C-alpha positions, 0 to 999 in steps of 0.5 A: 549354757542357756536354759531358754533358747530363742527361736524363729518365732515373733510376733506383732503387737496389734493391741494393748489395753488396761483394765481401770483399777475402779472399773465395775467389770473386766472392759479393757481401755486401748493404749498406744504404748505401755510402760511394761514394770516389774508390777505389769502394766500401770494403772491395771486392775491386774498389776502388782508384785502379789495378789490374792490367791483366787479359786484357779489355785484353791488346792494351794491356798486358801482364796484370799492368800497372798501370793506371787503375781504372775497374772499381771497380764493376759495375752491372746493371739489374733489368731485364736481370737479370729477362731473364737468369734468364727465359733461365736458366729460373729465377724470379730472379737473386739478386746476391749471385752476380753480383760486384754492386756495384749494381742498379738500377731504371728506366732501358732497356736499361742495358748499351748506355747509353754510355760516359762517362756518368754516375749522379748522385744527390741527395747529388751522388756521380757514377759514370762509366760506363766500358763494358759488362760483358761475361758471364763464367764467375765468376757462373756458378760462384756461382749453380751452387753454390746452383741446381744445374744452372743455373750453366752457362746464365749466360754466354751468358743474360747477353750483352749484358744483364751490365750496366756497369762504372764508377768514381767521380767525385765522392765520396758516400753511396749508398742502397738507395732512392736516385734516379740521375739518368742524364747522357750524353755531349752528341756524335754516335754515332761512325759508324765502328765 
């Protein structure tokens, strides 16, 4: 019996991007398509089967410890980006500024889909969601360069709306305009958290 159940929710990829490995910040470059390998998107700074641990997991490992890379992709929702922009007093928020791998449209409250959920394309390419991507100051620095006065507003406006981090479970080509089907774990939520 499958432990991952298909939902009625689908999303459309509206944007794809890569943060170049030699980039000075987290500014992404748009792509019309990207091959999702087991290591993530080719030439992306976040790609790799492993990564050095960071401040997010210092209660588990000393900073810099080699661990499995479950942060290959950063995926945001177009709907949540619109809410962030509105709270920042901006008309729109450009994914280029956010270190984003992918923007999707169509799944409500996307930042809070359960960990271990899957997004699967018709090609079979499958993305496994790790967890919520907490807001940080780095996108604000990129925003500030092009929209002075708005960058410092990002972190608080993005609280509970920053999307998710994810990794590739099955390789395949992803394109802007592709539809992704949402699958979620078939288990009750833990009541002791």
